[in-house]
N, C-alpha and C positions, 0 to 999 in steps of 0.2 A: 695194479688198478689204472686205469689209462683215465686221463682228465676228459668228463662226459660234459656237454651243454644240457643246461637245464633251464627254460624258461618259464617265467611267471606273468600268467596277463591277468591282471586283476583291475576292472572298470573301475574309475571314477565313483564313490560310495556315496550316497546322500541320505545321511541319518535325520530324518525329522523328527523323531521322536525319540522317548527313551525305549520305546517296544516297538524299535522299525524293524524292517528285515531285508539288510543287506542281501546281493547276490554275487556272487564273484567266481571266476572260473581259473582254473590254475592249469598250465599244458606241461608237459614232463615229456623232452625229446631225446632222442640219441642216447636211449635208456643204457644200465650198466650190462655190456652185452658179455661180460667176464664171468656173470652169476648165470645160469641156465634158469634158476627161478630165485625170486625174494619177495618180501612183504613192502609193500608201501603203507606207511604209517601215518596218519595224520589226525591232528587234534586242535580244537579251537575252544574262544573263551564265548562262543556263542550259546545260547540257549534254546531249544527245540530245532535241533539240527537235522538236516538232512542231506545226505551228501552222495553225489549221483557220478561214480565213477565208470568210464568209459574207455573201453581198452580199442586200439585200430592196429591193423597189422601192416605190413612193408608197403601194400599198396593202397594203402590209406583207407579201408574197409574198416567198418566196424564189425568187431567179432565177438565183443560181451558188453554189457552194462549192466552194472549192478547198485542197487542203491540202500544206504545203512542210516540209521537213526541214532542219535546222541553225539556226545561233543569228540567222541573218539572212533577211530575206523580203521579196519586193515585188510586189504586187498593182495593176494596173491597176484604175482606178475609172473610170469611163466616166458622166458625171453627164447627159448629152443624148443619148439612144438609144434613144427611143419606149418600148415597153412593156419594154425593158431597163434603163431609166433607175433607175441607181443612188442610193439615197434615204437607206438607212440599212446600216452595215457593222458585224460582229461579227468579233472576233476573239479564237478561243479558243488559251491556249497551255497545253503541257504538258509536261515537261522535267525533269532530275534535276538538284539543287540543287549547284552548285561547292562543290569542298573549300574549306574554311579552311586556309591555311596558317598564321596564329600567330592565336590567340583574346587578345584585349585584353579589359577591362571598359568602358575610357572611352577612344576612342570605342568603341558598340557595332559589333559586324562588319554590314554589311549589304552586299547585290548588286542588281545591276539585274533587276526580274524583267521590264519591258518597257519599250521607248521607241518611239513612234509618231514618225515624219516624214512631211509631205506633201512631195513631191518633183515641182517642174513640168518640165516638155520644157524642158533645157539647163542642168539640175543645179541650180538654186535652192532649196532647202527651206526647210519650217518646221515648228520643233517641236509637234507635238501634245499629247503627255504622256509622261510617263517616273514608272515606280513603282519605287521601290528597298524591300526587305522586309529586316527584320532577318534573321541569318544565325544559327542556332542549334542545338544538339542538344539532347534531353531534358534531358542531365545538367547542361549548360551554362545551359540556363535555369531550371533549379532552381537553380544556385547563383545568378544573378544576382539572381531573386527571393529570395531569403534573405539577399543582401546587401544590396539596395536595403530590406527590410524592416527589416534590422539598422539601416542607414544614418538612414531614417526614426526610428524610436525615437530613436536616439543626438541627433537633431535637436529632438526632440519635448521629451525630458528635460534637454539639455543635458547629455549622459553626460560621463562621466569620460576622462582620459587614457587608460585601461586597456583601457576599452572601445572608441575611437577606436583606439587600438593595434593590438586584437584583430581591428577592422573592416579594418585598411592588411593583417594578415595573410592575411583573409580575398580581397580583393582580388589580393593576390598570390599566392596559390595559386590563384586562377580564371585569371589571366594565365599561371600556368604549367599550364595544363589539368588542376589538380588538383581538380577539382569536387566532389569528396567533402569533400576538407581544406576548400573554401570555403565550403560548406554548414555543416561543423562551426564552423568559426571566426565566422562570421555569426552561427550560431544562438547563440554562446558571448557574442558581442558585444552582442548584442540581450538578454540575459539580464543581462548586467554592467550595462547601461545602465540595465534594469526595477529591478535589486536598488540601483542607486547611487540611482533615482529614490524606493524604497521607505526607502532607510536615509535618505536626505534628509526625508523626508516624517516619519519617526516620530523622527527626532532635532528636527525642527520642533515636534512635539506636546509632547517632553519638555521644551523651554523655555517652550512655552508653561505646561507644567503648572507647571513651578518658576515662570515669572514669576506664574503665580496665585497658588500659596503664598506666594509674599516679598509681595504686594498682602494677601493676607488677614492674613499676619503682623503688615505693618504695621497693617491696621487692630485687630487686636486689641490691639496692642501702644499704640496712640494709645486706644483706650477705656479700657486699665487704665491709662493714665498721666492720661486724662482724670477717671477716677473717684479715682483717688489724689489728684489736685488739690481735688477736690470734698471728698472726706473732709479734707483739712488746712486746708481753710477752714471748714469745719465746726469743727473741734476751736478754731481761733483765735479763731470767733465764740463 
């Protein structure tokens, strides 16, 4: 079997609630011409799913379209059938995102949006592509972004143990699905890290200023000492 190119186009998904309806389209090109026919098999973790399989010939004309319901489907692909020869296949999938049993910040929840296989006569199969997406609600997405922003600030500033502890509280709240509290804790952790950096910068400037005053004092003292020594030499002369 020669190596074939298969491209998967999946637009960005906006999952606004636990029951949102994402839509994606996969495009399979340069199909396996070594086989006169084979089966395209697809599966997903979505519920209330509709698959729309559209076949095109070499000229780019649509030759067939079939819809399937359910989490799995099988579509027959005929490579060598005259004017009905299939050259390209697109699969559109639309369904409802599955519920999340338990939210965890790390690792982030994902679900399988689509998985495609080539199935030959006799049952042997080969994976074509698999696409997983993050599973989140609007609230959990906001909480995750706030936590990640706080973590980045702490890493950048070398934040205090207090900021790190507050960040841990944010993650714990996220894992408990208290997303509003997670955002509050994360924002507080970020502010603490920024304040720590500001305090450190101010203290450093104060130390620089004190060091500068000490140097100036030493220079002035040295000048007075030198002049007093010069006066002593003049009197002795």
